[in-house]
C-alpha positions as CSV (number, residue, x, y, z in Angstrom):
1,M,88.1,68.8,55.8
2,V,85.9,69.2,59.4
3,K,88.9,71.1,61.0
4,K,89.7,73.2,58.2
5,I,86.4,74.7,58.4
6,L,85.7,74.8,62.0
7,G,89.6,76.4,61.7
8,V,88.2,78.8,59.3
9,W,84.9,79.3,60.8
10,L,86.9,80.8,64.7
11,I,89.8,82.7,63.0
12,A,86.8,84.7,60.9
13,V,84.7,85.3,64.6
14,F,88.2,86.2,66.7
15,L,88.7,88.9,63.0
16,F,85.2,90.2,63.7
17,S,85.1,90.3,67.8
18,S,88.8,92.5,66.9
19,C,87.0,94.7,64.8
20,N,83.6,95.0,67.0
21,R,86.0,96.3,69.8
22,T,87.8,98.5,67.8
23,A,85.0,100.7,66.5
24,E,83.5,100.7,69.9
25,K,86.8,101.6,71.5
26,K,86.6,104.7,69.3
27,E,82.5,105.4,69.8
28,S,83.6,105.7,73.1
29,Q,86.6,108.2,72.9
30,L,84.3,110.5,70.5
31,D,81.0,110.4,72.9
32,S,83.5,111.3,76.0
33,I,85.4,114.3,74.1
34,D,81.6,115.4,72.9
35,T,80.8,115.6,76.9
36,I,83.1,118.1,77.2
37,A,81.6,121.3,77.3
38,K,82.1,123.9,74.8
39,D,82.0,127.4,77.6
40,T,85.1,125.7,79.4
41,L,87.1,126.8,76.7
42,P,88.9,130.2,77.1
43,I,87.7,133.0,74.8
44,P,89.6,135.4,73.9
45,S,89.0,138.9,74.5
46,D,88.8,141.6,73.1
47,S,91.8,143.7,74.9
48,T,90.0,147.3,73.1
49,D,86.8,146.6,75.0
50,T,89.0,147.2,78.1
51,I,91.1,150.1,77.4
52,Q,88.5,152.4,75.5
53,E,87.1,154.3,77.3
54,Q,82.6,154.6,76.5
55,A,82.1,157.1,74.7
56,P,79.8,160.2,75.8
57,Q,76.4,159.4,74.3
58,G,74.9,162.3,75.7
59,E,76.1,166.2,75.8
60,S,79.4,167.1,73.9
61,L,82.2,168.2,75.7
62,D,82.4,171.1,74.4
63,A,78.4,172.1,75.2
64,T,78.8,171.6,78.5
65,I,81.5,172.8,79.8
66,M,79.5,176.1,78.1
67,N,76.6,175.1,79.8
68,I,78.3,175.6,83.4
69,I,79.9,178.3,82.6
70,Q,76.8,180.0,81.3
71,A,75.0,179.0,84.5
72,F,77.9,181.3,86.5
73,N,76.9,183.8,84.4
74,K,73.9,184.2,85.4
75,Q,74.2,182.9,89.3
76,D,71.4,179.9,87.9
77,S,71.7,177.5,90.8
78,K,68.6,175.0,88.8
79,A,71.3,175.4,85.7
80,L,73.7,173.9,87.1
81,N,72.8,171.4,89.3
82,N,71.0,170.0,86.1
83,Y,75.0,169.0,86.0
84,I,75.4,167.4,89.8
85,D,74.8,163.3,90.0
86,K,73.0,163.5,93.5
87,T,75.0,160.3,94.0
88,V,78.4,161.5,93.8
89,G,77.9,165.1,94.6
90,Y,80.4,167.4,94.4
91,Y,83.7,168.8,96.3
92,T,84.6,172.2,96.6
93,I,88.7,172.5,97.3
94,Y,89.9,175.8,99.1
95,R,92.2,177.6,101.4
96,P,91.0,178.6,104.6
97,G,94.3,179.2,105.4
98,V,98.2,177.6,104.6
99,Q,96.7,174.6,103.5
100,A,94.0,173.7,101.0
101,I,90.9,171.4,102.1
102,Y,87.8,170.0,100.4
103,T,84.1,169.3,101.3
104,H,81.7,167.2,100.0
105,A,77.4,168.7,99.0
106,V,75.6,167.2,97.3
107,A,73.0,170.4,95.6
108,F,75.1,173.9,94.9
109,D,73.4,176.8,95.2
110,F,75.6,180.5,94.6
111,N,74.0,182.1,97.3
112,H,75.4,180.0,100.3
113,P,79.6,179.7,98.6
114,I,82.1,177.6,99.9
115,P,83.6,179.1,101.8
116,D,80.9,181.9,103.3
117,Y,83.5,184.4,102.9
118,Y,84.1,184.3,99.2
119,P,81.1,184.8,96.6
120,Y,81.0,182.6,93.6
121,P,82.6,184.8,90.8
122,H,80.1,186.0,88.4
123,T,81.4,185.4,84.9
124,N,81.2,187.5,81.1
125,F,83.0,185.1,79.0
126,L,80.7,184.4,75.8
127,G,84.1,182.9,74.0
128,K,84.6,179.2,73.1
129,V,86.3,176.4,74.4
130,T,89.5,176.2,73.5
131,I,91.3,172.3,74.2
132,G,94.7,172.1,75.0
133,Q,97.2,172.8,77.7
134,L,96.0,174.5,80.5
135,P,97.2,178.1,81.4
136,V,99.9,178.7,84.5
137,Y,99.0,181.4,87.1
138,D,102.4,183.0,87.4
139,C,102.5,184.0,91.7
140,G,105.6,186.5,90.6
141,K,103.9,188.1,88.2
142,E,100.6,188.0,90.2
143,A,99.0,186.6,86.4
144,W,98.2,183.9,84.1
145,N,100.3,183.2,81.4
146,K,96.8,183.0,78.9
147,K,93.6,184.6,78.4
148,G,90.5,182.7,77.5
149,L,89.1,179.3,78.4
150,F,90.8,175.7,78.0
151,C,90.3,172.3,79.2
152,N,93.1,170.1,78.8
153,N,91.4,166.2,77.7
154,K,94.7,164.5,77.2
155,Q,95.4,164.7,81.1
156,H,93.5,163.7,84.3
157,P,93.7,165.8,87.3
158,T,94.8,164.9,90.4
159,E,94.2,167.9,92.5
160,L,91.7,166.3,94.7
161,S,93.2,163.0,95.5
162,H,96.4,165.4,96.6
163,T,94.6,167.7,98.6
164,A,92.9,164.1,100.7
165,K,96.6,163.2,101.5
166,F,98.1,166.4,102.3
167,M,95.1,166.6,104.6
168,N,95.8,163.3,106.2
169,E,99.4,164.6,106.8
170,I,99.2,167.5,107.6
171,S,96.2,168.0,109.6
172,D,95.7,164.5,109.9
173,A,91.7,164.7,108.4
174,K,91.7,160.8,108.6
175,I,90.5,160.5,104.9
176,S,90.5,156.6,104.6
177,N,92.5,155.1,101.9
178,A,88.8,153.5,100.2
179,E,88.0,157.6,99.7
180,I,91.6,158.4,98.7
181,Q,90.7,155.4,95.7
182,K,87.3,156.6,95.2
183,L,89.0,159.9,94.5
184,K,91.1,158.6,92.6
185,A,88.5,156.6,90.4
186,L,86.7,160.0,90.0
187,E,89.8,161.7,88.6
188,A,90.1,159.0,86.6
189,K,87.1,159.8,84.3
190,S,87.6,163.9,84.8
191,Y,89.1,166.7,82.4
192,R,90.0,169.6,84.1
193,I,89.1,173.4,83.3
194,I,90.1,176.6,83.4
195,L,88.5,180.3,82.5
196,T,91.2,183.4,83.2
197,D,88.3,185.7,83.3
198,K,89.2,188.8,84.3
199,N,86.8,189.8,87.0
200,A,88.2,186.2,89.2
201,P,89.6,182.7,87.7
202,L,86.9,179.4,88.0
203,I,88.1,177.1,88.0
204,F,86.1,173.4,87.8
205,H,86.5,169.4,86.7
206,I,83.6,167.4,84.9
207,T,83.4,163.6,84.9
208,N,82.1,161.3,82.4
209,K,79.6,158.9,83.8
210,N,77.4,156.6,81.4
211,G,77.8,158.8,79.1
212,K,77.2,161.9,80.5
213,W,79.3,164.5,82.1
214,M,78.7,166.0,85.7
215,F,80.2,168.5,87.8
216,T,82.0,167.2,90.1
217,V,84.7,169.1,91.7
218,L,85.2,173.2,92.3
219,D,89.0,174.0,92.9
220,R,89.0,177.6,94.6
221,A,92.1,177.1,95.6
222,Y,94.4,176.8,92.9
223,G,96.2,180.9,91.7
224,G,95.8,181.5,95.6
225,C,99.4,182.5,95.9
226,D,99.1,183.7,100.1
227,A,101.7,181.1,101.1
């Protein structure tokens, strides 16, 4: 009788010990899972946030273009300089000979044109900007294919970076690749505007920086057919 009781007791002890070890193992596994930091898991990214450009938060595109045109109408350096970021400045593309080149400045002065022998155009345009394809100059006819003020907001300009490349190839200007990449980055946020005014064409680029449109390029080379 005693042997039977002892045998039952030993079996009970063995089963209790086995269950306890299983429970401790499961608890240990749960503890190890809880120690994994949640922020180590990859967070899905919203692709639209990386593709879409930041919408302008300041003055509208149309208003900026018209105010720059008015600054040229009035030859108002102060008004135009309000659209020039001092950390970016602006570039003037012009053609002193066959090849176009560019210069950089941080402030605009209607009394000191670049180049100095080519006064800035005094426009009298009072119309509205047309969003769409830009006009093209025909050197054979010496005329534009359409008249007015136009902005192409579907295509970014490349004239500045192309000019830099040509300056390196033809004039051995030694413009660094880093500088050319900077110009391309500027162009990627820019639009080209052309006014085919009867007095003289006005061609410039505006760039969006932190929600504000800036005047960044004045193209005084396009439309010249000297070559």
